[in-house]
C-alpha positions in Angstrom: -0.1 0.0 -0.2 1.3 3.7 -0.9 1.7 5.5 2.5 -1.3 8.0 3.7 1.8 10.2 5.6 3.1 12.1 2.5 0.3 11.0 0.5 0.2 12.7 -3.9 1.3 15.2 -5.0 -1.1 15.8 -7.6 -3.9 14.6 -5.5 -2.4 17.3 -2.9 -2.5 19.6 -5.3 -6.2 19.0 -5.7 -7.4 19.5 -2.3 -7.8 16.2 -2.1 -7.2 15.5 1.8 -5.3 12.8 2.9 -8.4 11.3 4.5 -9.9 10.8 1.5 -6.4 9.6 -0.2 -6.0 6.7 2.2 -9.3 5.1 1.2 -8.1 5.2 -2.7 -4.2 4.6 -2.0 -4.2 0.6 -2.5 -5.1 1.1 -5.8 -3.2 4.2 -7.0 1.0 5.0 -7.7 3.0 7.5 -8.7 4.9 7.2 -12.3 8.4 8.5 -12.7 6.1 11.4 -14.0 3.9 12.6 -11.4 1.1 11.4 -13.6 -1.5 9.1 -11.6 -2.1 4.9 -12.2 -4.1 2.9 -11.9 -4.9 -0.9 -12.2 -7.2 -2.8 -13.7 -7.3 -6.5 -13.4 -9.8 -8.9 -15.8 -11.2 -12.3 -14.4 -7.9 -14.1 -13.4 -6.1 -10.5 -11.8 -4.4 -9.5 -14.8 -3.3 -6.8 -15.3 -5.0 -5.5 -18.6 -5.4 -1.7 -19.2 -4.4 1.3 -16.9 -6.4 4.7 -15.6 -4.0 7.5 -15.5 -4.6 11.2 -14.1 -1.6 13.7 -15.4 -1.8 17.8 -14.4 -4.0 18.4 -17.6 -5.7 15.3 -18.3 -7.4 12.4 -17.7 -7.6 8.6 -19.4 -10.2 6.2 -18.3 -9.0 2.8 -18.6 -10.2 0.4 -21.5 -11.2 -2.8 -19.5 -11.4 -4.9 -17.2 -11.5 -3.4 -14.1 -10.6 -1.6 -10.1 -12.7 -3.4 -6.7 -11.2 -1.7 -2.8 -12.8 -2.4 -0.2 -11.8 -0.2 2.3 -14.5 -2.6 4.3 -14.9 -6.4 4.2 -17.7 -7.6 1.9 -19.6 -8.7 4.7 -19.3 -5.7 6.6 -20.0 -3.5 4.0 -23.1 -1.4 3.9 -22.7 0.8 0.6 -20.5 -0.2 -2.9 -20.2 2.6 -5.8 -19.4 1.8 -9.1 -18.6 4.5 -11.3 -16.6 4.5 -14.5 -13.4 6.1 -13.3 -10.7 6.0 -9.5 -10.5 9.7 -10.1 -14.1 10.3 -9.7 -14.9 9.2 -7.1 -12.4 10.2 -4.6 -13.8 13.5 -5.9 -17.1 13.0 -5.4 -16.3 11.7 -2.1 -13.7 14.7 -1.3 -16.7 16.3 -1.2 -19.0 14.1 0.8 -16.5 12.9 3.2 -17.5 15.6 6.2 -21.7 14.4 5.0 -21.7 10.2 4.7 -19.5 7.2 6.6 -17.5 5.8 4.0 -15.6 3.5 7.3 -18.5 1.1 5.7 -17.9 1.4 1.9 -17.0 -0.3 -1.3 -15.3 1.6 -4.9 -15.4 -0.6 -7.9 -14.2 0.9 -11.0 -15.1 -0.3 -14.0 -13.7 2.0 -16.8 -15.2 3.0 -19.9 -16.3 0.2 -21.2 -19.7 -1.9 -19.1 -18.2 -5.3 -18.6 -21.0 -7.4 -16.8 -19.1 -10.2 -15.8 -16.7 -9.1 -14.5 -19.3 -6.2 -12.6 -21.4 -9.1 -11.0 -18.0 -10.5 -10.1 -17.6 -8.4 -7.4 -21.7 -7.7 -7.0 -22.2 -11.4 -6.0 -19.3 -11.1 -3.3 -21.9 -8.9 -1.4 -24.7 -9.2 0.8 -27.2 -8.2 -1.0 -29.0 -5.8 1.2 -25.5 -3.9 -0.4 -27.0 -0.4 -1.2 -25.1 0.3 -4.1 -24.6 3.6 -5.9 -24.0 4.4 -10.2 -21.3 7.5 -10.8 -21.5 7.8 -13.9 -22.2 11.5 -14.7 -25.0 13.0 -16.3 -24.4 11.9 -19.9 -26.8 9.6 -21.8 -24.1 7.1 -21.2 -24.0 8.2 -18.0 -27.7 7.2 -18.1 -27.6 4.4 -19.8 -25.4 2.5 -17.7 -27.0 3.4 -14.3 -29.7 1.5 -15.9 -28.2 -1.2 -16.8 -26.2 -2.1 -13.4 -30.3 -1.9 -12.2 -31.3 -4.6 -14.3 -28.5 -6.3 -13.8 -28.0 -6.4 -10.0 -32.0 -7.6 -10.7 -31.4 -10.4 -12.9 -32.9 -9.1 -15.6 -30.8 -7.3 -18.9 -32.3 -5.1 -21.9 -30.6 -2.8 -24.1 -31.1 0.0 -25.8 -30.4 2.4 -28.7 -31.0 6.4 -29.8 -33.5 6.5 -32.2 -33.3 11.0 -32.9 -33.9 12.4 -30.1 -35.2 9.4 -28.2 -34.0 7.0 -26.3 -35.5 3.4 -27.3 -35.6 -0.1 -24.0 -35.9 -2.9 -25.0 -36.5 -4.6 -22.5 -39.3 -8.2 -21.8 -39.3 -7.5 -25.6 -41.2 -4.9 -25.4 -40.3 -1.4 -26.9 -39.8 1.8 -25.0 -39.5 4.9 -25.8 -38.7 8.1 -24.3 -37.6 11.5 -24.9 -33.0 11.8 -24.4 -34.5 15.0 -21.9 -36.8 12.5 -19.5 -34.8 9.7 -19.4 -33.2 8.4 -16.6 -32.9 5.8 -13.8 -35.7 6.5 -12.6 -38.2 7.7 -15.1 -37.0 4.6 -16.9 -37.5 1.6 -13.8 -40.9 3.9 -13.6 -42.1 3.0 -17.7 -41.2 -0.6 -17.7 -42.3 -1.0 -14.2 -39.7 -2.4 -12.2 -38.8 -1.5 -8.7 -35.2 0.6 -8.7 -33.3 -0.5 -6.0 -29.8 0.6 -7.4 -29.6 5.2 -6.7 -27.1 7.5 -8.5 -25.0 10.0 -7.6 -24.0 13.1 -9.7 -24.1 16.5 -9.0 -26.8 18.3 -8.8 -25.8 21.5 -11.9 -26.3 19.4 -14.3 -23.8 20.7 -16.8 -21.0 19.2 -15.0 -21.1 16.0 -15.7 -19.7 14.3 -12.5 -18.0 14.9 -9.9 -13.6 15.5 -11.3 -15.5 18.6 -13.3 -15.2 20.6 -10.0 -11.7 20.1 -9.7 
């Protein structure tokens, strides 16, 4: 594990507290150029790609997952799922004064949301664990919210965009909704599915994710 005492210079410069850095330190390392590197792995634990954060840019991992359980699965109360470790770090920084993350776990899925890898991790947790997704305000992010909800229910579905509408194909039926109205909550209401996954997004819809606040 990286030494939290000294912290990460880049995160220090971005205003991330040592307390928050400690929650994610096991998944981060610095390279010789001062960039932060997070390794993403396949189902056999092999490194398949990396998420990289530099001063001026961020690269998402194209495949694999990164799982950080500060709390053991049997003790976890919440599981936060995002496409990037940096998005989770900045969300926790903004909310740590109001939310206790001692019993939280974090799962990063990169740019490619892989159902098998996602469920491999989720199935380690008790069914009572509360799942929160952080995929941003973009349409792709909102569709990802819905996919996670389907999968944790043991269901499946597909989505496509037709003009200014999202078409969801669920249980053999098509459901159409305006792009601007599409969300996990509205989708669940439309198809008659009980929502058990919560979304965590910036209040300002013009800001896609919490890292954008930095």
